[in-house]
C-alpha positions in Angstrom: 69.4 8.0 84.3 66.1 6.2 83.8 64.7 9.1 81.8 67.8 9.1 79.5 67.4 5.3 79.1 63.8 5.7 78.1 64.6 8.5 75.7 67.3 6.5 74.1 65.0 3.5 73.7 62.3 5.6 72.1 64.8 7.1 69.7 66.1 3.7 68.7 62.5 2.5 68.2 61.7 5.5 65.9 65.0 5.0 63.9 64.3 1.3 63.4 60.7 1.9 62.5 61.8 4.6 59.9 64.3 2.2 58.4 61.7 -0.5 58.1 59.2 1.9 56.4 61.9 3.0 54.0 62.9 -0.6 53.3 59.3 -1.5 52.7 58.8 1.4 50.3 62.0 0.5 48.4 60.8 -3.1 48.2 57.4 -2.2 47.0 58.8 0.3 44.4 61.6 -1.9 43.2 62.0 -2.8 39.5 61.3 -6.5 39.2 61.7 -6.6 35.4 64.4 -5.9 32.9 64.3 -2.5 31.3 65.9 -1.1 28.2 67.0 2.4 27.5 65.5 4.7 24.9 65.9 8.4 24.1 63.7 11.2 22.9 65.2 14.3 21.2 62.8 17.1 20.5 62.6 20.9 20.0 59.3 20.9 21.7 58.9 22.2 25.2 58.5 19.6 27.9 56.7 21.7 30.5 55.5 19.6 33.4 57.7 16.6 32.7 60.0 15.5 35.5 62.4 12.7 36.3 60.6 9.5 37.5 57.5 10.6 35.5 55.7 7.5 34.2 56.0 6.1 30.7 52.9 4.5 29.3 52.2 2.5 26.2 48.5 3.0 25.2 47.7 3.8 28.9 49.7 0.9 30.4 52.6 1.8 32.7 55.7 0.3 31.1 58.6 2.4 32.5 59.7 5.8 33.8 61.7 8.9 32.8 65.3 8.4 33.9 66.9 11.7 33.0 66.0 15.1 31.3 68.7 17.3 29.8 70.0 18.8 26.6 71.0 16.9 23.5 74.8 17.2 22.9 74.3 16.0 19.3 71.7 18.6 18.3 72.0 22.1 19.7 68.8 23.4 21.2 67.0 20.0 21.5 65.8 18.5 24.8 67.0 15.0 25.5 64.8 12.7 27.5 66.1 9.3 28.5 63.6 6.6 29.2 63.7 3.1 30.8 61.0 0.8 29.3 60.2 -2.8 30.1 61.7 -5.2 27.6 58.5 -7.0 26.9 56.8 -3.7 25.7 56.0 -4.1 21.9 57.9 -1.2 20.6 58.4 -1.0 16.8 59.9 1.4 14.3 56.4 2.9 13.9 56.3 3.8 17.6 56.1 7.5 18.5 55.8 9.5 21.8 53.5 12.3 22.8 53.5 14.5 25.9 50.3 14.0 27.9 49.1 15.6 31.2 47.5 14.1 34.3 44.2 15.8 34.9 44.5 19.4 36.2 47.7 18.9 38.1 49.9 20.0 35.2 52.2 17.0 35.7 53.2 15.4 32.3 54.0 11.9 31.3 55.3 10.1 28.2 52.6 8.4 26.1 53.8 5.8 23.6 51.7 4.6 20.7 51.8 3.5 17.1 49.6 3.5 13.9 48.7 -0.2 14.4 50.5 -1.3 11.2 52.9 -4.2 11.2 56.5 -3.0 11.5 59.9 -4.4 12.6 60.5 -4.5 16.3 62.7 -1.7 17.7 65.9 -3.4 19.0 67.3 -2.0 22.3 70.9 -1.0 22.7 72.0 0.4 26.0 75.3 1.8 24.6 73.5 3.7 21.8 69.9 3.9 22.9 67.4 4.0 20.0 65.5 7.3 19.6 61.7 7.6 19.6 60.2 10.6 17.8 58.1 13.0 19.8 55.0 14.3 18.1 53.2 17.5 19.2 50.5 16.9 21.8 47.2 18.7 22.1 48.6 21.7 23.9 51.5 22.0 21.4 49.0 22.0 18.5 46.9 24.6 20.3 50.0 26.7 20.9 50.9 26.5 17.2 47.4 27.4 16.1 47.0 30.0 18.9 48.5 32.9 16.9 46.3 32.1 13.9 43.3 32.0 16.1 44.2 35.2 17.8 44.7 36.9 14.4 41.3 35.7 13.3 39.7 36.9 16.5 41.3 40.3 16.1 40.1 40.5 12.5 36.5 39.6 13.5 36.7 42.1 16.3 37.7 44.8 13.9 34.9 44.0 11.5 32.4 44.0 14.4 33.7 47.4 15.5 33.4 48.7 11.9 29.9 47.3 11.6 28.8 48.9 14.9 30.5 52.3 14.1 28.6 55.6 14.3 27.9 55.8 10.5 26.4 52.3 10.4 24.5 52.9 13.6 22.9 56.0 12.0 22.1 53.9 8.9 20.5 51.2 11.0 18.5 53.8 12.9 17.3 55.3 9.6 16.4 51.8 8.3 14.4 51.1 11.4 12.6 54.4 11.1 11.8 53.6 7.4 10.5 50.2 8.5 8.3 51.8 11.2 6.8 54.2 8.6 6.2 51.3 6.2 4.5 49.4 8.9 2.2 52.4 9.7 1.5 52.9 6.0 0.7 49.2 5.8 -1.8 49.4 8.7 -3.5 52.4 7.0 -3.7 50.5 3.7 -5.1 47.4 5.4 -7.7 49.5 7.1 -8.7 51.1 3.7 -8.8 47.7 2.1 -11.0 46.3 4.9 -13.5 49.2 4.5 -13.6 48.9 0.7 -14.1 45.1 0.9 -16.8 45.6 3.5 -18.6 48.3 1.5 -18.5 46.3 -1.8 -18.7 42.8 -0.5 -21.6 43.2 1.8 -24.1 43.8 -1.1 -22.5 41.1 -3.1 -22.8 38.7 -0.1 -26.5 39.7 0.3 -27.2 39.0 -3.4 -25.3 35.7 -3.1 -27.4 34.8 -0.1 -30.6 35.5 -2.1 -29.3 33.5 -5.0 -28.4 30.6 -2.7 -31.9 30.7 -1.3 -33.4 30.6 -4.8 -31.0 27.8 -5.6 -32.2 26.0 -2.5 -35.8 26.3 -3.7 -34.9 25.1 -7.1 -33.1 22.1 -5.5 -36.2 21.4 -3.4 -38.4 21.5 -6.6 -36.0 19.2 -8.4 -36.1 16.9 -5.5 -39.9 16.9 -5.5 -40.0 16.2 -9.2 -37.4 13.4 -8.8 -39.6 11.9 -6.0 -42.7 12.1 -8.3 -40.8 10.6 -11.2 -39.6 7.8 -8.9 -43.2 7.2 -7.8 -44.4 7.1 -11.4 -41.6 4.7 -12.3 -42.5 2.5 -9.4 -46.2 2.5 -10.6 -45.1 1.6 -14.2 -42.9 -1.2 -13.0 -45.5 -2.5 -10.5 -46.9 -6.0 -11.1 -50.0 -5.8 -13.3 -49.1 -2.2 -14.2 -49.0 -0.5 -17.6 -45.7 -2.1 -18.6 -46.9 -5.6 -17.7 -50.2 -5.0 -19.7 -48.2 -3.6 -22.7 -46.0 -6.7 -22.5 -49.0 -9.0 -22.5 -50.6 -7.2 -25.5 -47.3 -7.5 -27.3 -47.2 -11.2 -26.6 -50.8 -11.7 -27.9 -50.1 -9.7 -31.1 -47.0 -11.9 -31.7 -49.1 -15.0 -31.2 -51.8 -13.7 -33.6 -49.2 -12.8 -36.2 -47.8 -16.3 -35.8 -51.2 -17.9 -36.2 -52.0 -15.7 -39.3 -48.7 -16.7 -40.8 -49.3 -20.4 -40.2 -53.0 -20.8 -41.3 -54.6 -17.8 -42.9 -51.8 -16.7 -45.1 -51.7 -19.9 -47.3 -55.4 -19.8 -47.9 -55.2 -16.1 -48.7 -52.5 -16.8 -51.2 -54.6 -19.5 -52.9 -57.6 -17.1 -53.1 -55.4 -14.5 -54.7 -54.2 -17.0 -57.3 -57.8 -17.9 -58.2 -58.8 -14.3 -58.5 -55.9 -13.7 -60.7 -56.9 -16.6 -63.0 -60.5 -15.3 -63.2 -59.3 -11.8 -64.0 -57.2 -13.2 -66.9 -60.2 -15.2 -68.2 -62.5 -12.2 -68.0 -59.9 -10.1 -69.9 -59.7 -12.7 -72.7 -63.5 -12.8 -72.9 -63.8 -9.0 -73.2 -61.1 -9.0 -75.9 -62.9 -11.6 -77.9 -66.2 -9.9 -77.5 -64.7 -6.7 -78.6 -63.3 -8.3 -81.7 -66.4 -10.3 -82.5 -69.6 -8.8 -81.0 -71.7 -11.2 -83.1 -70.7 -14.0 -80.9 -73.4 -12.8 -78.5 -75.9 -13.7 -81.3 -74.4 -16.5 -83.3 -72.2 -17.9 -80.5 -68.7 -18.9 -80.6 -67.5 -20.0 -84.1 -66.4 -18.6 -87.5 -68.0 -15.3 -88.5 -70.4 -15.6 -91.5 -69.7 -13.1 -94.3 -72.3 -10.4 -94.6 -74.0 -8.9 -97.7 -71.5 -7.6 -100.1 -68.7 -9.7 -98.5 -67.1 -12.5 -100.3 -68.8 -15.8 -99.7 -72.1 -14.3 -98.7 -75.0 -16.4 -99.4 -78.6 -15.2 -99.1 -80.8 -17.4 -97.0 -82.6 -20.1 -99.1 -80.4 -19.6 -102.2 -78.8 -22.9 -102.0 -81.9 -24.9 -102.0 
């Protein structure tokens, strides 16, 4: 009897503990806010979405999925009923996308908008407002998948055509031609090297001799320049030829200045006197030429000679 009593007590304890755990879980998961009903009707597949899946607005949990079924108003559409907190800022621009949690494959509803000002979406539990569902990343990939596969198949066919047997033979022939061209190029380079060596070596030798001659010429020019510099320094040295020439020039200038100041006026006066004497001598010669008798009778009127009018013999007037 005691064993049965202990077993009953243990069973009652486990049942009470289980009820307490369930009550605590219900209390922790209870909905403390007021939620409104919304609907999503779409032709897209909702793989991975289950009832009680979270509903998030820009990453914030704002509700959960209440029910998933088919839309009686539009044949073929899936109808998802949502319960969203009343204080969630839903507007007429709000849209939903199907997102996935990591690699688990479980989906949830993501609500968002364009960020533009818009009227608030008014809830109505009798006729719940409908939120449009836009294709998610996987849906867009699925839409583009066929196009991508077609492009991949086309590229594959082109690669196969490019790598076909005829093209491989052409590539092999081209490689062989390239190899022959490379060999011919090597032979040509060798010939050019030999030609340049045979012709350039004498030219280089002559150029070296010319450079040596040029170097000697440069040395001679340098020596001449050094001698010219030494001569210039001697000419410019104090008391040198340039200084002596400068002193002689100064003395000549002073002598010219002295000649102009003193001697030149006296020379001018002597010249004037000489000119006057020359004019006097000229007049005397002219007069002597005209009257030679003036050397005998002196200066005065000329007495008429025999046979000339007015001639008187000496002693006739007595």
